[in-house]
N, C-alpha and C positions, 0 to 999 in steps of 0.2 A: 604424523603421530596424532593419535586421538587425544582429546583432552578430558576423557572420562576416567574416573577412578572409582573402583568398587571397594567398599569396606565391609569386612565380615569377621566373625570370630572363628577360630579353628581349634579343635581339640579342647582342652580346658584352660590353656594358658597363652594362646597366641592371638594377636590381632593382625589380620592380613589385609594388605592393600594391593590391588591388582589393577592394571591398566596404565594410565599416564604416570601415576606414581606407584611403584612396585616396591613393597617392603613388608617385613614382618617385625612386629613389636612384641615384647614380652609383657603380658598383662600383669598389673601390679596387685590385683586382689584387694584393692582399696574398697571400702564399704560403698562409696558413691561412684565407683567405676573410674574409668580413665577418659581424658579429654584428648581429642585430636583437633588441632586448629589448622585450617587450610588458608592458603594465600588469597582465595576469593571471598574470605569473610565467613565461611562456613565453620561452625564448631559442632562436633559430634561428641556425645557421651556414649561410651560402650561399657556394659557391665555383664558379667556372667551370673545369671540368677537361676539356681536349681538346674544347672546343666544347659540352659538356653541363653544364648548371647542376645542381649537387647541393646539396640542402638536408638538413641533419641537425638533430636535436633535441639541444640542449645541456641544457635544463632545462624543466620544465613539461609541457604537453600540447599536441600538434598532430597532425593526421592528415596523413601525408606519402605522396604517391603518386609513385613513382620512374619516371622516363623510361628507356626502354631506350637503351643507347649506340648501337645500330645503327639507330635510328629518326630519320632526318633531319628529319621533319616535326614531331616532338615532342622538342625538345632541352632540356627543363627539367622538373625535379621540381616538384611543386606541394604546398605546405603550406597547410592550412586551420587557422586559429587562431580560436577562439570566445571571446567575452567580453572582448576587449581594448578598452580605451577610448583608448589611445595607444601609440605605439612610439617607441623611441629607436634611431637609427642614427648612429654616430660622434657628431657634435655637433649632430645634427638631432633635434628633438622634434616629432612630428606627432600631433594628436588626431583622433579619429573625428569625422566631420561628417555631419549629416543631409542626404542628397542627394535627398530627396523633393521 
């Protein structure tokens, strides 16, 4: 099992995780976005602004590739988190699963 998880926004109301941790969370539409806290100490903030999903690093380490605002085919930043075994989003706790 790989220990890499990719975080992105989907549609206008879903936060998607793929890879070691696989889950979809419902976006809250809070003004300051939503936080994802990973077991490796990484904390990401994700917010949907003008139809583009923006991801920023609050703590820890993640590789973030930003989407251009004028690219309608790619409307989400993508964050790569390595080494996380679980994530917390609001009151949800999700562990990595072996999907082999």
